[in-house]
N, C-alpha and C positions, 0 to 999 in steps of 0.2 A: 791837783791832784790825777790821776788820771780815775776813767769813770772804768767801773767795776766790767770786767769782759763779760754778757750773757753767753749762754752755751746758744747753739741753732736750734733756731724753731720755739724760743722761749720768746712768749709776747706777754707786754705787761699793757695794761685795760685798766682805763679808767671807765668810771662808776658814773651815769647820772641818776638820778633820785630826785623825784618832786615830793613835797607833800603842801596841799591844800590847807590852810590854817584856815578856822572858822572867822566867821566875822568879829570885829570886835562891836564891841556896846554903840560909837559914836559911827560908825556903818549904818549899824543895825537902825540906829535912832533916825537916820538919815535918811532911811526908805532904800538904801542900796538892794541890789540883788545880786542874787550869785548866778552869776554868769560861765562856773566851771564845774563841768561835771567830769566826775574820777571814775575810770573802769579798770581795777586795779587788775582782774584777769587778763584785759590784754594789754594792761601797761602803759596806758596811752590817759592822757586828759581832753577834753573836748568845749572850746572855749566860745563863746556864743558872742557872739557881737549885740549891746544892747539896743535895741530899736531897729535892727537891721531888717530890711524887710525879706520877706519870706523866699525869696531866692537865692539869698546868700548866704551858701552851705557854713556850717561854723568850721572853725581850725581846727586840727588836730595832731596832737602832739606826743611824738613814744618813747619812752624812758625803759630805765634799765630797773624800775620799779617807782609805783605809784600807792603813796598813802594818802588816804583824804582826813576827815575832821573827828569824823569819831575811832582811829586806829592811837591808841595809849602814846604817850611820847615822853621822853626822857625831859629832868624839868632843864637840862642842858641845854635840851633842843627847843624848848620854848625860851627862851632869852634869847635865842638868837634871831 
């Protein structure tokens, strides 16, 4: 089947969105710590390495959009 022709200058985009979920009961009961901070205004997350020395910087990742634990989520997304 032939591919649909695109007009010149038309661009297809892929958007990458991340949602940081709340820790579940098992994670909380085992004393796990949250190592991810979200920055919705800058659309990034910062991942801290547990037990890292102070000279080791955290990793920062940027996305098209960032949702944290406080954002309402549809039932379908909760099941994924």
